[in-house]
Biopython code that builds the backbone (N, CA, C, O; Angstrom):
import numpy as np
from Bio.PDB.StructureBuilder import StructureBuilder

atoms = [
    (1, "UNK", "N", (44.445, -5.960, 17.693)),
    (1, "UNK", "CA", (43.338, -5.743, 18.604)),
    (1, "UNK", "C", (42.587, -4.462, 18.250)),
    (1, "UNK", "O", (41.358, -4.411, 18.298)),
    (2, "UNK", "N", (43.350, -3.430, 17.894)),
    (2, "UNK", "CA", (42.722, -2.153, 17.528)),
    (2, "UNK", "C", (41.884, -2.303, 16.263)),
    (2, "UNK", "O", (40.819, -1.698, 16.145)),
    (3, "UNK", "N", (42.358, -3.102, 15.328)),
    (3, "UNK", "CA", (41.625, -3.335, 14.082)),
    (3, "UNK", "C", (40.283, -4.003, 14.363)),
    (3, "UNK", "O", (39.275, -3.645, 13.752)),
    (4, "UNK", "N", (40.260, -4.960, 15.273)),
    (4, "UNK", "CA", (39.012, -5.649, 15.627)),
    (4, "UNK", "C", (38.025, -4.655, 16.228)),
    (4, "UNK", "O", (36.835, -4.688, 15.917)),
    (5, "UNK", "N", (38.523, -3.773, 17.089)),
    (5, "UNK", "CA", (37.660, -2.760, 17.706)),
    (5, "UNK", "C", (37.059, -1.837, 16.644)),
    (5, "UNK", "O", (35.868, -1.529, 16.693)),
    (6, "UNK", "N", (37.863, -1.401, 15.700)),
    (6, "UNK", "CA", (37.387, -0.500, 14.641)),
    (6, "UNK", "C", (36.346, -1.208, 13.771)),
    (6, "UNK", "O", (35.315, -0.624, 13.438)),
    (7, "UNK", "N", (36.612, -2.450, 13.407)),
    (7, "UNK", "CA", (35.674, -3.218, 12.584)),
    (7, "UNK", "C", (34.363, -3.426, 13.338)),
    (7, "UNK", "O", (33.287, -3.276, 12.758)),
    (8, "UNK", "N", (34.440, -3.767, 14.617)),
    (8, "UNK", "CA", (33.232, -3.970, 15.422)),
    (8, "UNK", "C", (32.430, -2.676, 15.528)),
    (8, "UNK", "O", (31.204, -2.697, 15.422)),
    (9, "UNK", "N", (33.108, -1.556, 15.735)),
    (9, "UNK", "CA", (32.435, -0.257, 15.820)),
    (9, "UNK", "C", (31.733, 0.073, 14.502)),
    (9, "UNK", "O", (30.599, 0.551, 14.506)),
    (10, "UNK", "N", (32.396, -0.178, 13.391)),
    (10, "UNK", "CA", (31.796, 0.080, 12.084)),
    (10, "UNK", "C", (30.566, -0.799, 11.853)),
    (10, "UNK", "O", (29.567, -0.334, 11.303)),
    (11, "UNK", "N", (30.633, -2.062, 12.268)),
    (11, "UNK", "CA", (29.485, -2.956, 12.117)),
    (11, "UNK", "C", (28.298, -2.483, 12.944)),
    (11, "UNK", "O", (27.162, -2.515, 12.470)),
    (12, "UNK", "N", (28.548, -2.044, 14.174)),
    (12, "UNK", "CA", (27.470, -1.525, 15.017)),
    (12, "UNK", "C", (26.841, -0.300, 14.371)),
    (12, "UNK", "O", (25.616, -0.177, 14.332)),
    (13, "UNK", "N", (27.668, 0.602, 13.867)),
    (13, "UNK", "CA", (27.156, 1.811, 13.199)),
    (13, "UNK", "C", (26.318, 1.445, 11.974)),
    (13, "UNK", "O", (25.279, 2.055, 11.723)),
    (14, "UNK", "N", (26.766, 0.465, 11.228)),
    (14, "UNK", "CA", (26.038, 0.031, 10.036)),
    (14, "UNK", "C", (24.679, -0.551, 10.407)),
    (14, "UNK", "O", (23.684, -0.255, 9.745)),
    (15, "UNK", "N", (24.621, -1.362, 11.439)),
    (15, "UNK", "CA", (23.360, -1.964, 11.886)),
    (15, "UNK", "C", (22.403, -0.875, 12.357)),
    (15, "UNK", "O", (21.229, -0.880, 11.987)),
    (16, "UNK", "N", (22.891, 0.054, 13.165)),
    (16, "UNK", "CA", (22.047, 1.141, 13.664)),
    (16, "UNK", "C", (21.543, 1.980, 12.499)),
    (16, "UNK", "O", (20.362, 2.326, 12.458)),
    (17, "UNK", "N", (22.410, 2.311, 11.557)),
    (17, "UNK", "CA", (22.015, 3.109, 10.392)),
    (17, "UNK", "C", (20.964, 2.383, 9.564)),
    (17, "UNK", "O", (19.982, 2.996, 9.144)),
    (18, "UNK", "N", (21.149, 1.089, 9.321)),
    (18, "UNK", "CA", (20.183, 0.348, 8.498)),
    (18, "UNK", "C", (18.836, 0.238, 9.204)),
    (18, "UNK", "O", (17.796, 0.275, 8.547)),
    (19, "UNK", "N", (18.834, 0.104, 10.536)),
    (19, "UNK", "CA", (17.575, 0.069, 11.301)),
    (19, "UNK", "C", (16.827, 1.390, 11.146)),
    (19, "UNK", "O", (15.609, 1.399, 10.968)),
    (20, "UNK", "N", (17.554, 2.506, 11.213)),
    (20, "UNK", "CA", (16.925, 3.810, 11.148)),
    (20, "UNK", "C", (16.404, 4.115, 9.754)),
    (20, "UNK", "O", (15.356, 4.746, 9.617)),
    (21, "UNK", "N", (17.110, 3.683, 8.720)),
    (21, "UNK", "CA", (16.691, 4.004, 7.362)),
    (21, "UNK", "C", (15.657, 3.017, 6.826)),
    (21, "UNK", "O", (15.001, 3.307, 5.826)),
    (22, "UNK", "N", (15.496, 1.852, 7.469)),
    (22, "UNK", "CA", (14.560, 0.861, 6.955)),
    (22, "UNK", "C", (13.197, 0.916, 7.660)),
    (22, "UNK", "O", (12.344, 0.062, 7.419)),
    (23, "UNK", "N", (12.989, 1.908, 8.523)),
    (23, "UNK", "CA", (11.707, 2.021, 9.208)),
    (23, "UNK", "C", (10.620, 2.357, 8.188)),
    (23, "UNK", "O", (10.760, 3.308, 7.418)),
    (24, "UNK", "N", (9.550, 1.585, 8.183)),
    (24, "UNK", "CA", (8.462, 1.914, 7.264)),
    (24, "UNK", "C", (7.692, 3.129, 7.770)),
    (24, "UNK", "O", (7.722, 3.457, 8.956)),
    (25, "UNK", "N", (7.010, 3.777, 6.853)),
    (25, "UNK", "CA", (6.146, 4.886, 7.255)),
    (25, "UNK", "C", (4.880, 4.283, 7.842)),
    (25, "UNK", "O", (4.272, 3.385, 7.260)),
    (26, "UNK", "N", (4.502, 4.786, 8.986)),
    (26, "UNK", "CA", (3.308, 4.289, 9.655)),
    (26, "UNK", "C", (2.122, 5.188, 9.325)),
    (26, "UNK", "O", (2.282, 6.340, 8.920)),
    (27, "UNK", "N", (0.933, 4.634, 9.508)),
    (27, "UNK", "CA", (-0.293, 5.370, 9.237)),
    (27, "UNK", "C", (-0.605, 6.377, 10.332)),
    (27, "UNK", "O", (0.152, 6.528, 11.291)),
    (28, "UNK", "N", (-1.734, 7.065, 10.174)),
    (28, "UNK", "CA", (-2.145, 8.039, 11.189)),
    (28, "UNK", "C", (-2.320, 7.376, 12.547)),
    (28, "UNK", "O", (-2.846, 6.267, 12.642)),
    (29, "UNK", "N", (-1.882, 8.051, 13.581)),
    (29, "UNK", "CA", (-2.022, 7.594, 14.979)),
    (29, "UNK", "C", (-1.227, 6.328, 15.253)),
    (29, "UNK", "O", (-1.549, 5.577, 16.174)),
    (30, "UNK", "N", (-0.180, 6.087, 14.451)),
    (30, "UNK", "CA", (0.660, 4.908, 14.651)),
    (30, "UNK", "C", (2.100, 5.325, 14.887)),
    (30, "UNK", "O", (2.538, 6.387, 14.443)),
    (31, "UNK", "N", (2.833, 4.465, 15.598)),
    (31, "UNK", "CA", (4.258, 4.664, 15.839)),
    (31, "UNK", "C", (4.999, 3.380, 15.486)),
    (31, "UNK", "O", (4.464, 2.283, 15.646)),
    (32, "UNK", "N", (6.223, 3.522, 15.009)),
    (32, "UNK", "CA", (7.042, 2.355, 14.685)),
    (32, "UNK", "C", (7.755, 1.892, 15.949)),
    (32, "UNK", "O", (8.324, 2.703, 16.680)),
    (33, "UNK", "N", (7.725, 0.602, 16.201)),
    (33, "UNK", "CA", (8.420, 0.022, 17.350)),
    (33, "UNK", "C", (9.251, -1.161, 16.880)),
    (33, "UNK", "O", (8.829, -1.925, 16.012)),
    (34, "UNK", "N", (10.431, -1.302, 17.462)),
    (34, "UNK", "CA", (11.268, -2.469, 17.148)),
    (34, "UNK", "C", (10.888, -3.649, 18.028)),
    (34, "UNK", "O", (11.249, -4.788, 17.733)),
    (35, "UNK", "N", (10.155, -3.381, 19.114)),
    (35, "UNK", "CA", (9.724, -4.468, 19.996)),
    (35, "UNK", "C", (8.307, -4.161, 20.490)),
    (35, "UNK", "O", (8.105, -3.757, 21.636)),
    (36, "UNK", "N", (7.345, -4.360, 19.607)),
    (36, "UNK", "CA", (5.942, -4.149, 19.969)),
    (36, "UNK", "C", (5.288, -5.466, 20.353)),
    (36, "UNK", "O", (5.891, -6.533, 20.242)),
    (37, "UNK", "N", (4.065, -5.373, 20.801)),
    (37, "UNK", "CA", (3.338, -6.557, 21.243)),
    (37, "UNK", "C", (2.904, -7.448, 20.078)),
    (37, "UNK", "O", (2.649, -6.967, 18.974)),
    (38, "UNK", "N", (2.825, -8.732, 20.339)),
    (38, "UNK", "CA", (2.331, -9.687, 19.347)),
    (38, "UNK", "C", (0.803, -9.682, 19.308)),
    (38, "UNK", "O", (0.201, -10.237, 18.389)),
    (39, "UNK", "N", (0.183, -9.057, 20.303)),
    (39, "UNK", "CA", (-1.280, -9.026, 20.409)),
    (39, "UNK", "C", (-1.768, -7.591, 20.603)),
    (39, "UNK", "O", (-2.158, -7.224, 21.711)),
    (40, "UNK", "N", (-1.755, -6.774, 19.552)),
    (40, "UNK", "CA", (-2.196, -5.387, 19.711)),
    (40, "UNK", "C", (-3.679, -5.301, 20.066)),
    (40, "UNK", "O", (-4.477, -6.135, 19.638)),
    (41, "UNK", "N", (-4.035, -4.300, 20.842)),
    (41, "UNK", "CA", (-5.433, -4.099, 21.241)),
    (41, "UNK", "C", (-6.262, -3.686, 20.035)),
    (41, "UNK", "O", (-5.799, -2.950, 19.164)),
    (42, "UNK", "N", (-7.495, -4.175, 20.003)),
    (42, "UNK", "CA", (-8.444, -3.849, 18.936)),
    (42, "UNK", "C", (-9.828, -3.717, 19.554)),
    (42, "UNK", "O", (-10.093, -4.250, 20.632)),
    (43, "UNK", "N", (-10.702, -3.004, 18.863)),
    (43, "UNK", "CA", (-12.071, -2.831, 19.364)),
    (43, "UNK", "C", (-12.756, -4.170, 19.598)),
    (43, "UNK", "O", (-13.540, -4.313, 20.537)),
    (44, "UNK", "N", (-12.464, -5.147, 18.751)),
    (44, "UNK", "CA", (-13.146, -6.438, 18.853)),
    (44, "UNK", "C", (-12.341, -7.485, 19.625)),
    (44, "UNK", "O", (-12.589, -8.682, 19.476)),
    (45, "UNK", "N", (-11.384, -7.054, 20.446)),
    (45, "UNK", "CA", (-10.629, -8.021, 21.248)),
    (45, "UNK", "C", (-10.906, -7.795, 22.724)),
    (45, "UNK", "O", (-11.279, -6.701, 23.147)),
    (46, "UNK", "N", (-10.720, -8.829, 23.478)),
    (46, "UNK", "CA", (-10.921, -8.770, 24.920)),
    (46, "UNK", "C", (-9.772, -7.997, 25.560)),
    (46, "UNK", "O", (-8.634, -8.063, 25.094)),
    (47, "UNK", "N", (-10.074, -7.269, 26.623)),
    (47, "UNK", "CA", (-9.021, -6.542, 27.329)),
    (47, "UNK", "C", (-8.127, -7.491, 28.108)),
    (47, "UNK", "O", (-6.971, -7.169, 28.384)),
    (48, "UNK", "N", (-8.647, -8.657, 28.465)),
    (48, "UNK", "CA", (-7.901, -9.612, 29.286)),
    (48, "UNK", "C", (-7.780, -10.941, 28.546)),
    (48, "UNK", "O", (-8.655, -11.802, 28.638)),
    (49, "UNK", "N", (-6.697, -11.089, 27.824)),
    (49, "UNK", "CA", (-6.456, -12.363, 27.149)),
    (49, "UNK", "C", (-4.960, -12.674, 27.193)),
    (49, "UNK", "O", (-4.126, -11.776, 27.300)),
    (50, "UNK", "N", (-4.647, -13.946, 27.110)),
    (50, "UNK", "CA", (-3.252, -14.366, 27.147)),
    (50, "UNK", "C", (-2.553, -13.970, 25.852)),
    (50, "UNK", "O", (-3.112, -14.086, 24.761)),
    (51, "UNK", "N", (-1.335, -13.506, 25.999)),
    (51, "UNK", "CA", (-0.562, -13.092, 24.827)),
    (51, "UNK", "C", (0.895, -13.486, 25.052)),
    (51, "UNK", "O", (1.443, -13.215, 26.121)),
    (52, "UNK", "N", (1.534, -14.121, 24.067)),
    (52, "UNK", "CA", (2.935, -14.501, 24.244)),
    (52, "UNK", "C", (3.831, -13.267, 24.337)),
    (52, "UNK", "O", (3.592, -12.265, 23.663)),
    (53, "UNK", "N", (4.849, -13.348, 25.164)),
    (53, "UNK", "CA", (5.791, -12.238, 25.325)),
    (53, "UNK", "C", (6.833, -12.312, 24.210)),
    (53, "UNK", "O", (7.971, -12.728, 24.426)),
    (54, "UNK", "N", (6.418, -11.902, 23.020)),
    (54, "UNK", "CA", (7.258, -11.950, 21.832)),
    (54, "UNK", "C", (7.323, -10.549, 21.226)),
    (54, "UNK", "O", (6.301, -9.871, 21.117)),
    (55, "UNK", "N", (8.512, -10.117, 20.837)),
    (55, "UNK", "CA", (8.671, -8.812, 20.192)),
    (55, "UNK", "C", (8.314, -8.905, 18.713)),
    (55, "UNK", "O", (8.674, -9.861, 18.027)),
    (56, "UNK", "N", (7.601, -7.892, 18.245)),
    (56, "UNK", "CA", (7.311, -7.765, 16.815)),
    (56, "UNK", "C", (7.705, -6.367, 16.376)),
    (56, "UNK", "O", (7.415, -5.387, 17.061)),
    (57, "UNK", "N", (8.369, -6.279, 15.229)),
    (57, "UNK", "CA", (8.712, -4.988, 14.645)),
    (57, "UNK", "C", (7.545, -4.524, 13.796)),
    (57, "UNK", "O", (6.893, -5.329, 13.132)),
    (58, "UNK", "N", (7.281, -3.227, 13.816)),
    (58, "UNK", "CA", (6.257, -2.713, 12.929)),
    (58, "UNK", "C", (5.551, -1.489, 13.472)),
    (58, "UNK", "O", (5.993, -0.870, 14.440)),
    (59, "UNK", "N", (4.451, -1.154, 12.833)),
    (59, "UNK", "CA", (3.651, 0.000, 13.214)),
    (59, "UNK", "C", (2.578, -0.438, 14.209)),
    (59, "UNK", "O", (1.905, -1.450, 14.012)),
    (60, "UNK", "N", (2.433, 0.337, 15.273)),
    (60, "UNK", "CA", (1.468, 0.046, 16.319)),
    (60, "UNK", "C", (0.691, 1.310, 16.647)),
    (60, "UNK", "O", (1.193, 2.421, 16.476)),
    (61, "UNK", "N", (-0.527, 1.133, 17.115)),
    (61, "UNK", "CA", (-1.350, 2.272, 17.487)),
    (61, "UNK", "C", (-0.676, 3.053, 18.616)),
    (61, "UNK", "O", (-0.080, 2.474, 19.524)),
    (62, "UNK", "N", (-0.784, 4.367, 18.537)),
    (62, "UNK", "CA", (-0.236, 5.231, 19.569)),
    (62, "UNK", "C", (-1.076, 5.171, 20.838)),
    (62, "UNK", "O", (-2.112, 4.507, 20.879)),
    (63, "UNK", "N", (-0.625, 5.860, 21.857)),
    (63, "UNK", "CA", (-1.292, 5.857, 23.158)),
    (63, "UNK", "C", (-2.726, 6.373, 23.018)),
    (63, "UNK", "O", (-2.972, 7.417, 22.413)),
    (64, "UNK", "N", (-3.667, 5.611, 23.595)),
    (64, "UNK", "CA", (-5.075, 5.988, 23.553)),
    (64, "UNK", "C", (-5.805, 5.514, 22.307)),
    (64, "UNK", "O", (-7.008, 5.737, 22.172)),
    (65, "UNK", "N", (-5.097, 4.866, 21.399)),
    (65, "UNK", "CA", (-5.684, 4.369, 20.149)),
    (65, "UNK", "C", (-5.638, 2.852, 20.108)),
    (65, "UNK", "O", (-4.757, 2.236, 20.709)),
    (66, "UNK", "N", (-6.583, 2.253, 19.403)),
    (66, "UNK", "CA", (-6.629, 0.801, 19.197)),
    (66, "UNK", "C", (-6.977, 0.529, 17.741)),
    (66, "UNK", "O", (-7.480, 1.405, 17.038)),
    (67, "UNK", "N", (-6.704, -0.690, 17.298)),
    (67, "UNK", "CA", (-7.101, -1.078, 15.943)),
    (67, "UNK", "C", (-8.621, -1.150, 15.856)),
    (67, "UNK", "O", (-9.286, -1.499, 16.832)),
    (68, "UNK", "N", (-9.161, -0.826, 14.707)),
    (68, "UNK", "CA", (-10.605, -0.911, 14.502)),
    (68, "UNK", "C", (-11.065, -2.351, 14.711)),
    (68, "UNK", "O", (-12.106, -2.593, 15.322)),
    (69, "UNK", "N", (-10.291, -3.302, 14.203)),
    (69, "UNK", "CA", (-10.567, -4.730, 14.403)),
    (69, "UNK", "C", (-9.231, -5.465, 14.394)),
    (69, "UNK", "O", (-8.202, -4.883, 14.053)),
    (70, "UNK", "N", (-9.247, -6.731, 14.767)),
    (70, "UNK", "CA", (-8.009, -7.517, 14.805)),
    (70, "UNK", "C", (-7.347, -7.607, 13.433)),
    (70, "UNK", "O", (-6.124, -7.718, 13.346)),
    (71, "UNK", "N", (-8.132, -7.561, 12.368)),
    (71, "UNK", "CA", (-7.601, -7.694, 11.015)),
    (71, "UNK", "C", (-7.334, -6.351, 10.344)),
    (71, "UNK", "O", (-6.859, -6.304, 9.209)),
    (72, "UNK", "N", (-7.637, -5.273, 11.036)),
    (72, "UNK", "CA", (-7.487, -3.934, 10.477)),
    (72, "UNK", "C", (-6.088, -3.380, 10.699)),
    (72, "UNK", "O", (-5.362, -3.828, 11.587)),
    (73, "UNK", "N", (-5.720, -2.404, 9.884)),
    (73, "UNK", "CA", (-4.454, -1.694, 10.054)),
    (73, "UNK", "C", (-4.708, -0.251, 10.487)),
    (73, "UNK", "O", (-3.771, 0.542, 10.581)),
    (74, "UNK", "N", (-5.970, 0.094, 10.751)),
    (74, "UNK", "CA", (-6.334, 1.466, 11.076)),
    (74, "UNK", "C", (-6.589, 1.640, 12.571)),
    (74, "UNK", "O", (-7.247, 0.815, 13.205)),
    (75, "UNK", "N", (-6.056, 2.724, 13.116)),
    (75, "UNK", "CA", (-6.200, 3.014, 14.545)),
    (75, "UNK", "C", (-7.233, 4.115, 14.762)),
    (75, "UNK", "O", (-7.278, 5.103, 14.029)),
    (76, "UNK", "N", (-8.058, 3.921, 15.786)),
    (76, "UNK", "CA", (-9.041, 4.931, 16.170)),
    (76, "UNK", "C", (-8.928, 5.146, 17.677)),
    (76, "UNK", "O", (-8.390, 4.292, 18.383)),
    (77, "UNK", "N", (-9.431, 6.277, 18.179)),
    (77, "UNK", "CA", (-9.418, 6.460, 19.629)),
    (77, "UNK", "C", (-10.199, 5.328, 20.296)),
    (77, "UNK", "O", (-11.275, 4.956, 19.828)),
    (78, "UNK", "N", (-9.667, 4.787, 21.373)),
    (78, "UNK", "CA", (-10.318, 3.663, 22.048)),
    (78, "UNK", "C", (-11.739, 4.019, 22.466)),
    (78, "UNK", "O", (-12.619, 3.159, 22.463)),
    (79, "UNK", "N", (-11.967, 5.274, 22.824)),
    (79, "UNK", "CA", (-13.298, 5.717, 23.261)),
    (79, "UNK", "C", (-14.321, 5.664, 22.118)),
    (79, "UNK", "O", (-15.526, 5.680, 22.370)),
    (80, "UNK", "N", (-13.857, 5.603, 20.876)),
    (80, "UNK", "CA", (-14.758, 5.546, 19.721)),
    (80, "UNK", "C", (-15.122, 4.124, 19.295)),
    (80, "UNK", "O", (-15.846, 3.941, 18.317)),
    (81, "UNK", "N", (-14.629, 3.123, 20.013)),
    (81, "UNK", "CA", (-14.997, 1.742, 19.690)),
    (81, "UNK", "C", (-16.490, 1.559, 19.935)),
    (81, "UNK", "O", (-17.042, 2.144, 20.866)),
    (82, "UNK", "N", (-17.148, 0.747, 19.102)),
    (82, "UNK", "CA", (-18.566, 0.481, 19.339)),
    (82, "UNK", "C", (-18.768, -0.212, 20.680)),
    (82, "UNK", "O", (-17.910, -0.974, 21.127)),
    (83, "UNK", "N", (-19.885, 0.049, 21.311)),
    (83, "UNK", "CA", (-20.189, -0.551, 22.634)),
    (83, "UNK", "C", (-20.313, -2.070, 22.533)),
    (83, "UNK", "O", (-19.915, -2.790, 23.448)),
    (84, "UNK", "N", (-20.859, -2.550, 21.435)),
    (84, "UNK", "CA", (-21.028, -3.996, 21.217)),
    (84, "UNK", "C", (-20.206, -4.370, 19.982)),
    (84, "UNK", "O", (-20.739, -4.393, 18.873)),
    (85, "UNK", "N", (-18.912, -4.663, 20.160)),
    (85, "UNK", "CA", (-18.070, -4.981, 19.004)),
    (85, "UNK", "C", (-18.645, -6.119, 18.161)),
    (85, "UNK", "O", (-19.381, -6.980, 18.643)),
    (86, "UNK", "N", (-18.291, -6.085, 16.938)),
    (86, "UNK", "CA", (-18.794, -6.937, 15.859)),
    (86, "UNK", "C", (-19.348, -8.304, 16.241)),
    (86, "UNK", "O", (-20.523, -8.569, 15.986)),
    (87, "UNK", "N", (-18.563, -9.166, 16.831)),
    (87, "UNK", "CA", (-19.015, -10.542, 17.081)),
    (87, "UNK", "C", (-19.399, -10.775, 18.536)),
    (87, "UNK", "O", (-19.830, -11.874, 18.885)),
    (88, "UNK", "N", (-19.256, -9.787, 19.374)),
    (88, "UNK", "CA", (-19.606, -9.956, 20.787)),
    (88, "UNK", "C", (-21.067, -9.546, 20.986)),
    (88, "UNK", "O", (-21.541, -8.584, 20.380)),
    (89, "UNK", "N", (-21.750, -10.266, 21.817)),
    (89, "UNK", "CA", (-23.133, -9.867, 22.122)),
    (89, "UNK", "C", (-23.151, -9.062, 23.397)),
    (89, "UNK", "O", (-22.299, -9.243, 24.267)),
    (90, "UNK", "N", (-24.117, -8.174, 23.514)),
    (90, "UNK", "CA", (-24.206, -7.319, 24.701)),
    (90, "UNK", "C", (-25.229, -7.851, 25.679)),
    (90, "UNK", "O", (-25.438, -7.258, 26.737)),
]
sb = StructureBuilder()
sb.init_structure("model")
sb.init_model(0)
sb.init_chain("A")
sb.init_seg("    ")
for serial, (resi, resn, name, xyz) in enumerate(atoms, 1):
    if name == "N":
        sb.init_residue(resn, " ", resi, " ")
    sb.init_atom(name, np.array(xyz, "f"), 0.0, 1.0, " ", f" {name:<3s}", serial, name[0])
structure = sb.get_structure()
């Protein structure tokens, strides 16, 4: 029984260590999350849209920042988004 406990503890430590060492470097104004949204906010996306409650690992814009566009990997302050985003009419 003690052997099983030791093996289980070692496996948990290994998983935690591999998670910490395998984190990719994120860009400016981004943070790595193990459970981020499947629908990150972007300048050209609606504030109110349906999004599945699914976890995604990866880099996400930090607080107060959004993606420049849905296809972009760059984050800018939300206040700097254009008033009339690319495909939306004003």
